[in-house]
N, C-alpha and C positions, 0 to 999 in steps of 0.2 A: 561783304554784303552780296556777294553772287551766290554764295549758298544759300542764305536765307531767302532769297527769291527762288530759287532751286525748290527749296523746301514746302513753300509757300505755295508755290504753284502744283506740288504732290498732293498737300494737304486738302486744297481746294478741290482739286480733280477727283480726290478720294471721298469728298464729301457728297457728290454728286450720286444719284442711283441709276444704275444703267441696267442692261440685260445682257446676259450671256446665254448662248446657245450653244450646245454641242451640233457644229455644222456637219462634221464629216465623221464616217465611221473609222475607229481607232484601226491603226495599221500597224504590225510589228515588224522591226527592225532586223531584218536576217542576223542571226550570229549574235546580236549584241545583248538578249534578254530584255531588251526594251520595248516600249509601243509607243506611237505617236498620236495623239487625239488632236484636232484642230477645233479650237472653239469660236464661235461666231460671237463677238462684242460688238453688237450695234452703236452703244453709245461711246464706245472708244474713240474718241475724235482726235487726240491731242498726246502729245509726250508725256504729259503727267498722266494721263489716262493709262498709258502703256507701261509704265514705271509702277501704278498701281497694281494692275494685274500681274506683271511679271513677281513682284515681291510678293504677293498674296499667293500665287501659286507655288513661287519657290518654298515657302514655309511648308508644305507639304513634305513628308518624309517619303522620299522615293523618286521625286520631282529631278530629273537631271539637267533637262535645261529648258528655256522659255524662250521663244521668238516671237514679236509682235509686231503687227502692221497697222497702225493707225487709219492709213489711207484706205485699205480692204478691210478693216474691222476684224483682223482675224488675230488669234494666239494659237500657236503650234506650241504643244506642250510634249517634250519627250519623258518618258517614265519608265520605275519598273513597275510592273503587274502585279509582282509579289507583295509589293506595299503601297501602292494606291491603287484607285479606279478613278475614271474621268468623274464619276459623281463626286467623290471624295474633292477632287482639284477645283470642280464648279462650287462646290460648297464652300470651300475655303476663299474663292474670288467673293462671293457673297458676303462672308464674314470678316474678312480682312480689308476689301476695297469698297464694300458697300455695294457692288454690283449684284442686280438680281440675277438668278440664273433660271433658265428653262432649259430642262432634259427634253431631248424628244420621245415620243412614245415608241417603243418597241412592239411591235406585233409578230407573233408567233405564225408562222405558215402551215 
């Protein structure tokens, strides 16, 4: 019965529509060939939301790990930049978890 409740919680959390914004510039992890991007997820307010964001991001080829914090509404994604981009990760969260994604505008100087 506990498993059914957990699954139901995730399904309910995934049914909502949220907003994901890339909040911080991506940073490269020295010597590992990976980069880290921090996504701001304003509507991630519970453990079910965290699970939805993690599952959606991990479906992207090249994503190595995902750490979420519902209290801070952040998801930190470590990925291989030769296989994916922050935009592709954000798109997967929109497609697979139902959270809308807003990417920051990049201006050239």
